[in-house]
C-alpha angles and dihedrals in degrees: 000000000000090000120090124223107204117244116160089214090057095048094094087070090067128086113265093256093047091051090046092052094051090048093054091044090054092050089049096053097038098045103128092184094055107022118209108249098228099079095183087057092056091045089050089050096049091048091050093234097127118101124209138209136182125217135186127256103312089232089066115085089221092068091064088052090051093050088050091054091048095046091049091053091041089054094051095052107022095105089063093054099069142267094282095049123136132166111241115200120197115194120206100250112191119210093256090057095045091051103039106040121086126208092264092052092052085048093057089044091054095052094046086050093051091048096048088044090055089050088060092052111123093197131071119256109265112268092223096056115076113233090222108093090205089068110097091229094054119109133157114277133193133179089359091302124115114230141186111221125209127186132196127181138186090242095065108104109155097038099055089174086072097041125102129154093245131038103272142177129201113199119193126187115237090231085064090057092045093051090050093049093059096088101060102187089050091049095050091051094046092048090051091051091046093057091047091053092046090056092054095038101053125051089216127067120270106283110258091224093069108106143131126288114257098024114133090237096044126101116186093202089060091063099044092079118022118191121227089252130040096270124118134191111248098225128041109253091211086062091046096049090046089053089052092047093051091051093052 
């Protein structure tokens, strides 16, 4: 297994930076004075259904190969982890990277990683998911599974819901979100609470790109990486990178 199931008694086996990342993640998700907005994530953490992986410096090509192996293993076993599972990937983020990179540079890094990750996929893109990110039904897929991607960085300041001390991904299977959505009244109540928490958690308004999967005006890729302000890139970088890859 290359995935880690968090157990505080086993953390001593981890490298110092890995242990620090897990401890800070725990603080963020269990803070009662300032509750983390994503309630399903806090449930997954409390139920110990989240799985964790640790990757090298994201500037190193090896880190992408490491994440590909993690995500492949997670895809194989995720349905045994519970209905609130996600894969949390912490990247080793040296001080020079934390201090020098701006949000937009981390954004470019995220999309480059996502594109390179897709190029390492051993399974064909699912037929029921369009390949054009500008289609409302599009979402990132890997090893035949549909995933929602979330990225947090050390550079986010105003949008603390997207801040973490190291470069971090949270990768959630679509089937988890579908299971969650089955109880409509419960979902409406939770979504309302999430938005209220976001308003208090961040010092900037809720990003206008946050929407619901499948809606005509929704684009999943816009929600993967939210900037610190309300600005959005006009074209999905995943789409652009794929276009470049095809030409070469």
